[in-house]
N, CA, C and O atoms as a Tripos MOL2 file, in Angstrom:
@<TRIPOS>MOLECULE
protein
  296   295    74     0     0
PROTEIN
NO_CHARGES

@<TRIPOS>ATOM
      1 N         -76.2690   79.7810   12.8300 N.3       1 UNK1
      2 CA        -74.8360   79.7630   12.5990 C.3       1 UNK1
      3 C         -74.2560   78.4680   13.1510 C.2       1 UNK1
      4 O         -74.8320   77.8470   14.0440 O.2       1 UNK1
      5 N         -73.1490   78.0820   12.6280 N.am      2 UNK2
      6 CA        -72.5520   76.8050   12.9670 C.3       2 UNK2
      7 C         -71.6580   76.8320   14.1980 C.2       2 UNK2
      8 O         -71.1380   75.7880   14.5900 O.2       2 UNK2
      9 N         -71.4700   77.9470   14.7980 N.am      3 UNK3
     10 CA        -70.5950   78.0050   15.9630 C.3       3 UNK3
     11 C         -69.1540   78.2200   15.5630 C.2       3 UNK3
     12 O         -68.8080   78.1480   14.3840 O.2       3 UNK3
     13 N         -68.3230   78.4820   16.5410 N.am      4 UNK4
     14 CA        -66.9370   78.8340   16.2600 C.3       4 UNK4
     15 C         -66.0640   77.6390   15.9160 C.2       4 UNK4
     16 O         -65.1340   77.7660   15.1200 O.2       4 UNK4
     17 N         -66.3400   76.5030   16.4900 N.am      5 UNK5
     18 CA        -65.5170   75.3210   16.2330 C.3       5 UNK5
     19 C         -66.3960   74.1100   15.9990 C.2       5 UNK5
     20 O         -67.4180   73.9220   16.6580 O.2       5 UNK5
     21 N         -65.9810   73.3050   15.0610 N.am      6 UNK6
     22 CA        -66.6420   72.0280   14.8240 C.3       6 UNK6
     23 C         -65.5620   70.9890   15.0860 C.2       6 UNK6
     24 O         -64.9520   70.4440   14.1650 O.2       6 UNK6
     25 N         -65.3470   70.7340   16.3640 N.am      7 UNK7
     26 CA        -64.1830   69.9630   16.7780 C.3       7 UNK7
     27 C         -64.2230   68.5130   16.3060 C.2       7 UNK7
     28 O         -63.1730   67.9220   16.0540 O.2       7 UNK7
     29 N         -65.4080   67.9340   16.1820 N.am      8 UNK8
     30 CA        -65.4720   66.5360   15.7540 C.3       8 UNK8
     31 C         -64.8730   66.3530   14.3670 C.2       8 UNK8
     32 O         -64.3410   65.2890   14.0480 O.2       8 UNK8
     33 N         -64.9620   67.4010   13.5390 N.am      9 UNK9
     34 CA        -64.4460   67.3270   12.1800 C.3       9 UNK9
     35 C         -63.0770   67.9780   12.0370 C.2       9 UNK9
     36 O         -62.4810   67.9540   10.9600 O.2       9 UNK9
     37 N         -62.5880   68.5510   13.1090 N.am     10 UNK10
     38 CA        -61.3040   69.2310   13.0450 C.3      10 UNK10
     39 C         -61.3560   70.4990   12.2010 C.2      10 UNK10
     40 O         -60.3710   70.8680   11.5620 O.2      10 UNK10
     41 N         -62.4990   71.1550   12.2020 N.am     11 UNK11
     42 CA        -62.7000   72.3480   11.3770 C.3      11 UNK11
     43 C         -62.9510   73.5300   12.3010 C.2      11 UNK11
     44 O         -63.6490   73.4060   13.3080 O.2      11 UNK11
     45 N         -62.3780   74.6720   11.9530 N.am     12 UNK12
     46 CA        -62.5460   75.8820   12.7410 C.3      12 UNK12
     47 C         -63.7970   76.6550   12.3470 C.2      12 UNK12
     48 O         -64.8760   76.0740   12.2270 O.2      12 UNK12
     49 N         -63.6600   77.9360   12.1510 N.am     13 UNK13
     50 CA        -64.8160   78.7970   11.8700 C.3      13 UNK13
     51 C         -65.5690   78.3900   10.6120 C.2      13 UNK13
     52 O         -65.0920   77.5790    9.8190 O.2      13 UNK13
     53 N         -66.7410   78.9600   10.4480 N.am     14 UNK14
     54 CA        -67.6460   78.5790    9.3690 C.3      14 UNK14
     55 C         -67.0140   78.7390    7.9890 C.2      14 UNK14
     56 O         -67.3440   77.9770    7.0800 O.2      14 UNK14
     57 N         -66.1160   79.7040    7.8070 N.am     15 UNK15
     58 CA        -65.4870   79.8280    6.4950 C.3      15 UNK15
     59 C         -64.5790   78.6400    6.2070 C.2      15 UNK15
     60 O         -64.4310   78.2560    5.0470 O.2      15 UNK15
     61 N         -63.9690   78.0520    7.2250 N.am     16 UNK16
     62 CA        -63.1860   76.8330    7.0300 C.3      16 UNK16
     63 C         -64.0940   75.6680    6.6480 C.2      16 UNK16
     64 O         -63.7150   74.8190    5.8420 O.2      16 UNK16
     65 N         -65.2880   75.6300    7.2230 N.am     17 UNK17
     66 CA        -66.2520   74.5930    6.8690 C.3      17 UNK17
     67 C         -66.6540   74.7430    5.4070 C.2      17 UNK17
     68 O         -66.7600   73.7500    4.6860 O.2      17 UNK17
     69 N         -66.8770   75.9690    4.9700 N.am     18 UNK18
     70 CA        -67.2290   76.2090    3.5710 C.3      18 UNK18
     71 C         -66.1240   75.7190    2.6530 C.2      18 UNK18
     72 O         -66.3990   75.0930    1.6290 O.2      18 UNK18
     73 N         -64.8780   75.9950    3.0070 N.am     19 UNK19
     74 CA        -63.7390   75.5330    2.2070 C.3      19 UNK19
     75 C         -63.6820   74.0070    2.1720 C.2      19 UNK19
     76 O         -63.4060   73.4180    1.1260 O.2      19 UNK19
     77 N         -63.9400   73.3730    3.3010 N.am     20 UNK20
     78 CA        -63.9010   71.9190    3.3880 C.3      20 UNK20
     79 C         -64.9880   71.2990    2.5200 C.2      20 UNK20
     80 O         -64.7450   70.3050    1.8350 O.2      20 UNK20
     81 N         -66.1770   71.8770    2.5440 N.am     21 UNK21
     82 CA        -67.2720   71.3780    1.7160 C.3      21 UNK21
     83 C         -66.9380   71.5730    0.2390 C.2      21 UNK21
     84 O         -67.1330   70.6700   -0.5740 O.2      21 UNK21
     85 N         -66.4340   72.7600   -0.1000 N.am     22 UNK22
     86 CA        -66.0840   73.0570   -1.4950 C.3      22 UNK22
     87 C         -64.9980   72.1240   -2.0110 C.2      22 UNK22
     88 O         -64.9720   71.8030   -3.1990 O.2      22 UNK22
     89 N         -64.1050   71.6880   -1.1340 N.am     23 UNK23
     90 CA        -63.0130   70.8000   -1.5590 C.3      23 UNK23
     91 C         -63.4850   69.3740   -1.8120 C.2      23 UNK23
     92 O         -62.7760   68.5840   -2.4360 O.2      23 UNK23
     93 N         -64.6770   69.0440   -1.3320 N.am     24 UNK24
     94 CA        -65.2030   67.6940   -1.5120 C.3      24 UNK24
     95 C         -64.9140   66.7550   -0.3680 C.2      24 UNK24
     96 O         -65.3080   65.5890   -0.4100 O.2      24 UNK24
     97 N         -64.2190   67.2490    0.6760 N.am     25 UNK25
     98 CA        -63.9270   66.3940    1.8310 C.3      25 UNK25
     99 C         -65.1980   65.9710    2.5560 C.2      25 UNK25
    100 O         -65.2910   64.8660    3.0900 O.2      25 UNK25
    101 N         -66.1630   66.8650    2.5630 N.am     26 UNK26
    102 CA        -67.4660   66.5890    3.1690 C.3      26 UNK26
    103 C         -68.4930   66.7580    2.0670 C.2      26 UNK26
    104 O         -68.4750   67.7480    1.3360 O.2      26 UNK26
    105 N         -69.3840   65.7940    1.9500 N.am     27 UNK27
    106 CA        -70.4100   65.8850    0.9230 C.3      27 UNK27
    107 C         -71.7560   66.0980    1.5980 C.2      27 UNK27
    108 O         -72.1300   65.3570    2.5070 O.2      27 UNK27
    109 N         -72.4710   67.1040    1.1510 N.am     28 UNK28
    110 CA        -73.7900   67.4030    1.6800 C.3      28 UNK28
    111 C         -74.8230   67.2520    0.5840 C.2      28 UNK28
    112 O         -74.5590   67.5390   -0.5830 O.2      28 UNK28
    113 N         -75.9870   66.8040    0.9680 N.am     29 UNK29
    114 CA        -77.1020   66.6960    0.0390 C.3      29 UNK29
    115 C         -78.2700   67.4990    0.5880 C.2      29 UNK29
    116 O         -78.4100   67.6720    1.7980 O.2      29 UNK29
    117 N         -79.0950   67.9820   -0.3120 N.am     30 UNK30
    118 CA        -80.2820   68.7070    0.1020 C.3      30 UNK30
    119 C         -81.3490   67.7360    0.5840 C.2      30 UNK30
    120 O         -81.4440   66.6020    0.1150 O.2      30 UNK30
    121 N         -82.1390   68.2040    1.5200 N.am     31 UNK31
    122 CA        -83.2970   67.4300    1.9410 C.3      31 UNK31
    123 C         -84.2800   67.3810    0.7700 C.2      31 UNK31
    124 O         -84.3160   68.2980   -0.0510 O.2      31 UNK31
    125 N         -85.0560   66.3420    0.6950 N.am     32 UNK32
    126 CA        -86.0220   66.2100   -0.3930 C.3      32 UNK32
    127 C         -86.9910   67.3830   -0.4330 C.2      32 UNK32
    128 O         -87.5210   67.7210   -1.4910 O.2      32 UNK32
    129 N         -87.2180   67.9950    0.7050 N.am     33 UNK33
    130 CA        -88.1770   69.1010    0.7780 C.3      33 UNK33
    131 C         -87.5550   70.4520    0.4650 C.2      33 UNK33
    132 O         -88.2710   71.4490    0.3690 O.2      33 UNK33
    133 N         -86.2430   70.5070    0.3030 N.am     34 UNK34
    134 CA        -85.5600   71.7790    0.0490 C.3      34 UNK34
    135 C         -85.7550   72.2100   -1.3920 C.2      34 UNK34
    136 O         -85.6020   71.4120   -2.3180 O.2      34 UNK34
    137 N         -86.0910   73.4680   -1.5730 N.am     35 UNK35
    138 CA        -86.3200   74.0380   -2.8970 C.3      35 UNK35
    139 C         -85.0230   74.6630   -3.4100 C.2      35 UNK35
    140 O         -84.5680   75.6740   -2.8760 O.2      35 UNK35
    141 N         -84.4270   74.0640   -4.4420 N.am     36 UNK36
    142 CA        -83.1700   74.5860   -4.9730 C.3      36 UNK36
    143 C         -83.3390   75.9810   -5.5690 C.2      36 UNK36
    144 O         -82.3990   76.7760   -5.5590 O.2      36 UNK36
    145 N         -84.5250   76.2830   -6.0880 N.am     37 UNK37
    146 CA        -84.7660   77.6210   -6.6310 C.3      37 UNK37
    147 C         -84.6550   78.6860   -5.5420 C.2      37 UNK37
    148 O         -84.1410   79.7770   -5.7870 O.2      37 UNK37
    149 N         -85.1380   78.3680   -4.3400 N.am     38 UNK38
    150 CA        -85.0420   79.3240   -3.2280 C.3      38 UNK38
    151 C         -83.5960   79.5200   -2.7960 C.2      38 UNK38
    152 O         -83.1920   80.6290   -2.4480 O.2      38 UNK38
    153 N         -82.8260   78.4530   -2.8190 N.am     39 UNK39
    154 CA        -81.4110   78.5840   -2.4760 C.3      39 UNK39
    155 C         -80.6870   79.4290   -3.5270 C.2      39 UNK39
    156 O         -79.8660   80.2800   -3.1870 O.2      39 UNK39
    157 N         -80.9920   79.1910   -4.7890 N.am     40 UNK40
    158 CA        -80.3850   79.9850   -5.8570 C.3      40 UNK40
    159 C         -80.7810   81.4530   -5.7180 C.2      40 UNK40
    160 O         -79.9630   82.3450   -5.9430 O.2      40 UNK40
    161 N         -82.0260   81.6990   -5.3500 N.am     41 UNK41
    162 CA        -82.4920   83.0730   -5.1440 C.3      41 UNK41
    163 C         -81.7170   83.7430   -4.0060 C.2      41 UNK41
    164 O         -81.3760   84.9220   -4.0990 O.2      41 UNK41
    165 N         -81.4420   83.0030   -2.9450 N.am     42 UNK42
    166 CA        -80.6690   83.5340   -1.8280 C.3      42 UNK42
    167 C         -79.2670   83.9320   -2.2870 C.2      42 UNK42
    168 O         -78.7660   84.9920   -1.9120 O.2      42 UNK42
    169 N         -78.6370   83.0850   -3.0970 N.am     43 UNK43
    170 CA        -77.3060   83.3970   -3.6270 C.3      43 UNK43
    171 C         -77.3660   84.6850   -4.4500 C.2      43 UNK43
    172 O         -76.5180   85.5650   -4.2960 O.2      43 UNK43
    173 N         -78.3540   84.7900   -5.3090 N.am     44 UNK44
    174 CA        -78.4900   85.9670   -6.1630 C.3      44 UNK44
    175 C         -78.7450   87.2330   -5.3480 C.2      44 UNK44
    176 O         -78.1910   88.2890   -5.6560 O.2      44 UNK44
    177 N         -79.5750   87.1370   -4.3160 N.am     45 UNK45
    178 CA        -79.8270   88.2890   -3.4490 C.3      45 UNK45
    179 C         -78.5400   88.7580   -2.7840 C.2      45 UNK45
    180 O         -78.2650   89.9560   -2.7220 O.2      45 UNK45
    181 N         -77.7620   87.8150   -2.2920 N.am     46 UNK46
    182 CA        -76.4910   88.1700   -1.6510 C.3      46 UNK46
    183 C         -75.5480   88.8140   -2.6480 C.2      46 UNK46
    184 O         -74.9150   89.8260   -2.3450 O.2      46 UNK46
    185 N         -75.4510   88.2320   -3.8410 N.am     47 UNK47
    186 CA        -74.5530   88.7720   -4.8550 C.3      47 UNK47
    187 C         -74.9610   90.1750   -5.2940 C.2      47 UNK47
    188 O         -74.1100   90.9870   -5.6580 O.2      47 UNK47
    189 N         -76.2550   90.4580   -5.2610 N.am     48 UNK48
    190 CA        -76.7600   91.7720   -5.6570 C.3      48 UNK48
    191 C         -76.7560   92.7840   -4.5160 C.2      48 UNK48
    192 O         -77.1880   93.9230   -4.6940 O.2      48 UNK48
    193 N         -76.2690   92.3750   -3.3480 N.am     49 UNK49
    194 CA        -76.1900   93.2750   -2.2070 C.3      49 UNK49
    195 C         -77.5030   93.5060   -1.4910 C.2      49 UNK49
    196 O         -77.6070   94.4030   -0.6550 O.2      49 UNK49
    197 N         -78.4990   92.7110   -1.8070 N.am     50 UNK50
    198 CA        -79.8180   92.8850   -1.2160 C.3      50 UNK50
    199 C         -79.9410   92.3070    0.1890 C.2      50 UNK50
    200 O         -80.9670   92.4880    0.8460 O.2      50 UNK50
    201 N         -78.9160   91.6200    0.6490 N.am     51 UNK51
    202 CA        -78.9150   91.0820    2.0090 C.3      51 UNK51
    203 C         -77.9870   91.8800    2.9190 C.2      51 UNK51
    204 O         -77.6770   91.4640    4.0350 O.2      51 UNK51
    205 N         -77.5550   93.0240    2.4250 N.am     52 UNK52
    206 CA        -76.6330   93.8540    3.1870 C.3      52 UNK52
    207 C         -75.2010   93.5430    2.8140 C.2      52 UNK52
    208 O         -74.9240   92.8310    1.8490 O.2      52 UNK52
    209 N         -74.3080   94.0920    3.5990 N.am     53 UNK53
    210 CA        -72.8810   93.8980    3.3470 C.3      53 UNK53
    211 C         -72.5180   92.4250    3.5050 C.2      53 UNK53
    212 O         -72.9620   91.7640    4.4440 O.2      53 UNK53
    213 N         -71.7200   91.9290    2.5930 N.am     54 UNK54
    214 CA        -71.3090   90.5290    2.6650 C.3      54 UNK54
    215 C         -70.1170   90.4130    3.5990 C.2      54 UNK54
    216 O         -68.9950   90.7910    3.2590 O.2      54 UNK54
    217 N         -70.3850   89.8860    4.7730 N.am     55 UNK55
    218 CA        -69.3150   89.6510    5.7320 C.3      55 UNK55
    219 C         -68.8370   88.2130    5.5820 C.2      55 UNK55
    220 O         -69.3390   87.4730    4.7360 O.2      55 UNK55
    221 N         -67.8860   87.8230    6.3850 N.am     56 UNK56
    222 CA        -67.2870   86.4900    6.2750 C.3      56 UNK56
    223 C         -68.3190   85.3830    6.4810 C.2      56 UNK56
    224 O         -68.2810   84.3580    5.8000 O.2      56 UNK56
    225 N         -69.2320   85.5920    7.4140 N.am     57 UNK57
    226 CA        -70.2310   84.5620    7.6930 C.3      57 UNK57
    227 C         -71.1790   84.3750    6.5110 C.2      57 UNK57
    228 O         -71.4390   83.2440    6.1010 O.2      57 UNK57
    229 N         -71.6990   85.4770    5.9600 N.am     58 UNK58
    230 CA        -72.6080   85.3760    4.8190 C.3      58 UNK58
    231 C         -71.8860   84.7940    3.6120 C.2      58 UNK58
    232 O         -72.4450   83.9650    2.8940 O.2      58 UNK58
    233 N         -70.6630   85.2170    3.3870 N.am     59 UNK59
    234 CA        -69.8880   84.6820    2.2700 C.3      59 UNK59
    235 C         -69.7090   83.1750    2.4060 C.2      59 UNK59
    236 O         -69.8310   82.4400    1.4270 O.2      59 UNK59
    237 N         -69.4230   82.7230    3.6110 N.am     60 UNK60
    238 CA        -69.2520   81.2910    3.8490 C.3      60 UNK60
    239 C         -70.5610   80.5420    3.6190 C.2      60 UNK60
    240 O         -70.5630   79.4560    3.0400 O.2      60 UNK60
    241 N         -71.6640   81.1150    4.0670 N.am     61 UNK61
    242 CA        -72.9630   80.4740    3.8570 C.3      61 UNK61
    243 C         -73.2680   80.3490    2.3700 C.2      61 UNK61
    244 O         -73.7780   79.3240    1.9190 O.2      61 UNK61
    245 N         -72.9580   81.3840    1.6190 N.am     62 UNK62
    246 CA        -73.1940   81.3560    0.1800 C.3      62 UNK62
    247 C         -72.2940   80.3140   -0.4780 C.2      62 UNK62
    248 O         -72.7290   79.6120   -1.3900 O.2      62 UNK62
    249 N         -71.0490   80.2070   -0.0270 N.am     63 UNK63
    250 CA        -70.1360   79.1930   -0.5720 C.3      63 UNK63
    251 C         -70.6570   77.7850   -0.2990 C.2      63 UNK63
    252 O         -70.5430   76.9040   -1.1510 O.2      63 UNK63
    253 N         -71.2280   77.5710    0.8880 N.am     64 UNK64
    254 CA        -71.7980   76.2660    1.2130 C.3      64 UNK64
    255 C         -72.9620   75.9670    0.2720 C.2      64 UNK64
    256 O         -73.0660   74.8620   -0.2610 O.2      64 UNK64
    257 N         -73.8340   76.9500    0.0690 N.am     65 UNK65
    258 CA        -74.9770   76.7540   -0.8350 C.3      65 UNK65
    259 C         -74.4870   76.4490   -2.2380 C.2      65 UNK65
    260 O         -74.9900   75.5330   -2.8880 O.2      65 UNK65
    261 N         -73.5110   77.2090   -2.7080 N.am     66 UNK66
    262 CA        -72.9720   76.9550   -4.0530 C.3      66 UNK66
    263 C         -72.4050   75.5430   -4.1590 C.2      66 UNK66
    264 O         -72.6040   74.8700   -5.1700 O.2      66 UNK66
    265 N         -71.7070   75.0940   -3.1350 N.am     67 UNK67
    266 CA        -71.1330   73.7480   -3.1580 C.3      67 UNK67
    267 C         -72.2360   72.6860   -3.2260 C.2      67 UNK67
    268 O         -72.1340   71.7130   -3.9730 O.2      67 UNK67
    269 N         -73.2690   72.8890   -2.4460 N.am     68 UNK68
    270 CA        -74.3840   71.9430   -2.4430 C.3      68 UNK68
    271 C         -75.0670   71.9180   -3.8080 C.2      68 UNK68
    272 O         -75.4600   70.8610   -4.3000 O.2      68 UNK68
    273 N         -75.2030   73.1020   -4.4120 N.am     69 UNK69
    274 CA        -75.8560   73.1890   -5.7200 C.3      69 UNK69
    275 C         -74.9200   72.8070   -6.8600 C.2      69 UNK69
    276 O         -75.3490   72.7040   -8.0090 O.2      69 UNK69
    277 N         -73.6460   72.5980   -6.5490 N.am     70 UNK70
    278 CA        -72.6800   72.2110   -7.5640 C.3      70 UNK70
    279 C         -72.2130   73.3570   -8.4370 C.2      70 UNK70
    280 O         -71.8180   73.1480   -9.5840 O.2      70 UNK70
    281 N         -72.2550   74.5770   -7.8990 N.am     71 UNK71
    282 CA        -71.8400   75.7610   -8.6370 C.3      71 UNK71
    283 C         -70.4140   76.1390   -8.2870 C.2      71 UNK71
    284 O         -69.9280   75.8350   -7.1980 O.2      71 UNK71
    285 N         -69.7590   76.7910   -9.2010 N.am     72 UNK72
    286 CA        -68.4160   77.3270   -8.9580 C.3      72 UNK72
    287 C         -68.5390   78.6270   -8.1930 C.2      72 UNK72
    288 O         -69.5350   79.3380   -8.3270 O.2      72 UNK72
    289 N         -67.5280   78.9450   -7.3850 N.am     73 UNK73
    290 CA        -67.4760   80.2180   -6.6670 C.3      73 UNK73
    291 C         -67.3430   81.3480   -7.6650 C.2      73 UNK73
    292 O         -66.7230   81.2080   -8.7190 O.2      73 UNK73
    293 N         -67.9410   82.4700   -7.3050 N.am     74 UNK74
    294 CA        -67.8500   83.6540   -8.1700 C.3      74 UNK74
    295 C         -66.9790   84.6910   -7.5340 C.2      74 UNK74
    296 O         -66.7770   85.7630   -8.1050 O.2      74 UNK74
@<TRIPOS>BOND
     1     1     2 1
     2     2     3 1
     3     3     4 2
     4     3     5 am
     5     5     6 1
     6     6     7 1
     7     7     8 2
     8     7     9 am
     9     9    10 1
    10    10    11 1
    11    11    12 2
    12    11    13 am
    13    13    14 1
    14    14    15 1
    15    15    16 2
    16    15    17 am
    17    17    18 1
    18    18    19 1
    19    19    20 2
    20    19    21 am
    21    21    22 1
    22    22    23 1
    23    23    24 2
    24    23    25 am
    25    25    26 1
    26    26    27 1
    27    27    28 2
    28    27    29 am
    29    29    30 1
    30    30    31 1
    31    31    32 2
    32    31    33 am
    33    33    34 1
    34    34    35 1
    35    35    36 2
    36    35    37 am
    37    37    38 1
    38    38    39 1
    39    39    40 2
    40    39    41 am
    41    41    42 1
    42    42    43 1
    43    43    44 2
    44    43    45 am
    45    45    46 1
    46    46    47 1
    47    47    48 2
    48    47    49 am
    49    49    50 1
    50    50    51 1
    51    51    52 2
    52    51    53 am
    53    53    54 1
    54    54    55 1
    55    55    56 2
    56    55    57 am
    57    57    58 1
    58    58    59 1
    59    59    60 2
    60    59    61 am
    61    61    62 1
    62    62    63 1
    63    63    64 2
    64    63    65 am
    65    65    66 1
    66    66    67 1
    67    67    68 2
    68    67    69 am
    69    69    70 1
    70    70    71 1
    71    71    72 2
    72    71    73 am
    73    73    74 1
    74    74    75 1
    75    75    76 2
    76    75    77 am
    77    77    78 1
    78    78    79 1
    79    79    80 2
    80    79    81 am
    81    81    82 1
    82    82    83 1
    83    83    84 2
    84    83    85 am
    85    85    86 1
    86    86    87 1
    87    87    88 2
    88    87    89 am
    89    89    90 1
    90    90    91 1
    91    91    92 2
    92    91    93 am
    93    93    94 1
    94    94    95 1
    95    95    96 2
    96    95    97 am
    97    97    98 1
    98    98    99 1
    99    99   100 2
   100    99   101 am
   101   101   102 1
   102   102   103 1
   103   103   104 2
   104   103   105 am
   105   105   106 1
   106   106   107 1
   107   107   108 2
   108   107   109 am
   109   109   110 1
   110   110   111 1
   111   111   112 2
   112   111   113 am
   113   113   114 1
   114   114   115 1
   115   115   116 2
   116   115   117 am
   117   117   118 1
   118   118   119 1
   119   119   120 2
   120   119   121 am
   121   121   122 1
   122   122   123 1
   123   123   124 2
   124   123   125 am
   125   125   126 1
   126   126   127 1
   127   127   128 2
   128   127   129 am
   129   129   130 1
   130   130   131 1
   131   131   132 2
   132   131   133 am
   133   133   134 1
   134   134   135 1
   135   135   136 2
   136   135   137 am
   137   137   138 1
   138   138   139 1
   139   139   140 2
   140   139   141 am
   141   141   142 1
   142   142   143 1
   143   143   144 2
   144   143   145 am
   145   145   146 1
   146   146   147 1
   147   147   148 2
   148   147   149 am
   149   149   150 1
   150   150   151 1
   151   151   152 2
   152   151   153 am
   153   153   154 1
   154   154   155 1
   155   155   156 2
   156   155   157 am
   157   157   158 1
   158   158   159 1
   159   159   160 2
   160   159   161 am
   161   161   162 1
   162   162   163 1
   163   163   164 2
   164   163   165 am
   165   165   166 1
   166   166   167 1
   167   167   168 2
   168   167   169 am
   169   169   170 1
   170   170   171 1
   171   171   172 2
   172   171   173 am
   173   173   174 1
   174   174   175 1
   175   175   176 2
   176   175   177 am
   177   177   178 1
   178   178   179 1
   179   179   180 2
   180   179   181 am
   181   181   182 1
   182   182   183 1
   183   183   184 2
   184   183   185 am
   185   185   186 1
   186   186   187 1
   187   187   188 2
   188   187   189 am
   189   189   190 1
   190   190   191 1
   191   191   192 2
   192   191   193 am
   193   193   194 1
   194   194   195 1
   195   195   196 2
   196   195   197 am
   197   197   198 1
   198   198   199 1
   199   199   200 2
   200   199   201 am
   201   201   202 1
   202   202   203 1
   203   203   204 2
   204   203   205 am
   205   205   206 1
   206   206   207 1
   207   207   208 2
   208   207   209 am
   209   209   210 1
   210   210   211 1
   211   211   212 2
   212   211   213 am
   213   213   214 1
   214   214   215 1
   215   215   216 2
   216   215   217 am
   217   217   218 1
   218   218   219 1
   219   219   220 2
   220   219   221 am
   221   221   222 1
   222   222   223 1
   223   223   224 2
   224   223   225 am
   225   225   226 1
   226   226   227 1
   227   227   228 2
   228   227   229 am
   229   229   230 1
   230   230   231 1
   231   231   232 2
   232   231   233 am
   233   233   234 1
   234   234   235 1
   235   235   236 2
   236   235   237 am
   237   237   238 1
   238   238   239 1
   239   239   240 2
   240   239   241 am
   241   241   242 1
   242   242   243 1
   243   243   244 2
   244   243   245 am
   245   245   246 1
   246   246   247 1
   247   247   248 2
   248   247   249 am
   249   249   250 1
   250   250   251 1
   251   251   252 2
   252   251   253 am
   253   253   254 1
   254   254   255 1
   255   255   256 2
   256   255   257 am
   257   257   258 1
   258   258   259 1
   259   259   260 2
   260   259   261 am
   261   261   262 1
   262   262   263 1
   263   263   264 2
   264   263   265 am
   265   265   266 1
   266   266   267 1
   267   267   268 2
   268   267   269 am
   269   269   270 1
   270   270   271 1
   271   271   272 2
   272   271   273 am
   273   273   274 1
   274   274   275 1
   275   275   276 2
   276   275   277 am
   277   277   278 1
   278   278   279 1
   279   279   280 2
   280   279   281 am
   281   281   282 1
   282   282   283 1
   283   283   284 2
   284   283   285 am
   285   285   286 1
   286   286   287 1
   287   287   288 2
   288   287   289 am
   289   289   290 1
   290   290   291 1
   291   291   292 2
   292   291   293 am
   293   293   294 1
   294   294   295 1
   295   295   296 2
@<TRIPOS>SUBSTRUCTURE
     1 UNK1         2 RESIDUE 1 A UNK
     2 UNK2         6 RESIDUE 1 A UNK
     3 UNK3        10 RESIDUE 1 A UNK
     4 UNK4        14 RESIDUE 1 A UNK
     5 UNK5        18 RESIDUE 1 A UNK
     6 UNK6        22 RESIDUE 1 A UNK
     7 UNK7        26 RESIDUE 1 A UNK
     8 UNK8        30 RESIDUE 1 A UNK
     9 UNK9        34 RESIDUE 1 A UNK
    10 UNK10       38 RESIDUE 1 A UNK
    11 UNK11       42 RESIDUE 1 A UNK
    12 UNK12       46 RESIDUE 1 A UNK
    13 UNK13       50 RESIDUE 1 A UNK
    14 UNK14       54 RESIDUE 1 A UNK
    15 UNK15       58 RESIDUE 1 A UNK
    16 UNK16       62 RESIDUE 1 A UNK
    17 UNK17       66 RESIDUE 1 A UNK
    18 UNK18       70 RESIDUE 1 A UNK
    19 UNK19       74 RESIDUE 1 A UNK
    20 UNK20       78 RESIDUE 1 A UNK
    21 UNK21       82 RESIDUE 1 A UNK
    22 UNK22       86 RESIDUE 1 A UNK
    23 UNK23       90 RESIDUE 1 A UNK
    24 UNK24       94 RESIDUE 1 A UNK
    25 UNK25       98 RESIDUE 1 A UNK
    26 UNK26      102 RESIDUE 1 A UNK
    27 UNK27      106 RESIDUE 1 A UNK
    28 UNK28      110 RESIDUE 1 A UNK
    29 UNK29      114 RESIDUE 1 A UNK
    30 UNK30      118 RESIDUE 1 A UNK
    31 UNK31      122 RESIDUE 1 A UNK
    32 UNK32      126 RESIDUE 1 A UNK
    33 UNK33      130 RESIDUE 1 A UNK
    34 UNK34      134 RESIDUE 1 A UNK
    35 UNK35      138 RESIDUE 1 A UNK
    36 UNK36      142 RESIDUE 1 A UNK
    37 UNK37      146 RESIDUE 1 A UNK
    38 UNK38      150 RESIDUE 1 A UNK
    39 UNK39      154 RESIDUE 1 A UNK
    40 UNK40      158 RESIDUE 1 A UNK
    41 UNK41      162 RESIDUE 1 A UNK
    42 UNK42      166 RESIDUE 1 A UNK
    43 UNK43      170 RESIDUE 1 A UNK
    44 UNK44      174 RESIDUE 1 A UNK
    45 UNK45      178 RESIDUE 1 A UNK
    46 UNK46      182 RESIDUE 1 A UNK
    47 UNK47      186 RESIDUE 1 A UNK
    48 UNK48      190 RESIDUE 1 A UNK
    49 UNK49      194 RESIDUE 1 A UNK
    50 UNK50      198 RESIDUE 1 A UNK
    51 UNK51      202 RESIDUE 1 A UNK
    52 UNK52      206 RESIDUE 1 A UNK
    53 UNK53      210 RESIDUE 1 A UNK
    54 UNK54      214 RESIDUE 1 A UNK
    55 UNK55      218 RESIDUE 1 A UNK
    56 UNK56      222 RESIDUE 1 A UNK
    57 UNK57      226 RESIDUE 1 A UNK
    58 UNK58      230 RESIDUE 1 A UNK
    59 UNK59      234 RESIDUE 1 A UNK
    60 UNK60      238 RESIDUE 1 A UNK
    61 UNK61      242 RESIDUE 1 A UNK
    62 UNK62      246 RESIDUE 1 A UNK
    63 UNK63      250 RESIDUE 1 A UNK
    64 UNK64      254 RESIDUE 1 A UNK
    65 UNK65      258 RESIDUE 1 A UNK
    66 UNK66      262 RESIDUE 1 A UNK
    67 UNK67      266 RESIDUE 1 A UNK
    68 UNK68      270 RESIDUE 1 A UNK
    69 UNK69      274 RESIDUE 1 A UNK
    70 UNK70      278 RESIDUE 1 A UNK
    71 UNK71      282 RESIDUE 1 A UNK
    72 UNK72      286 RESIDUE 1 A UNK
    73 UNK73      290 RESIDUE 1 A UNK
    74 UNK74      294 RESIDUE 1 A UNK
């Protein structure tokens, strides 16, 4: 988890970070070794409820992944 505050960036909780990434203020790229198919699978598992109840933290993590993959929020 990213912690409660990311003070260097002036961003609060992880859901605020997800919003900031989605807005394009911060641009993230995947590491060359990261498998985009696995990230997409994680999004699908969460959407299908296979990772348990979607709380604010999981939702924010999924939003970050979607932003990195260039997908629209669902």
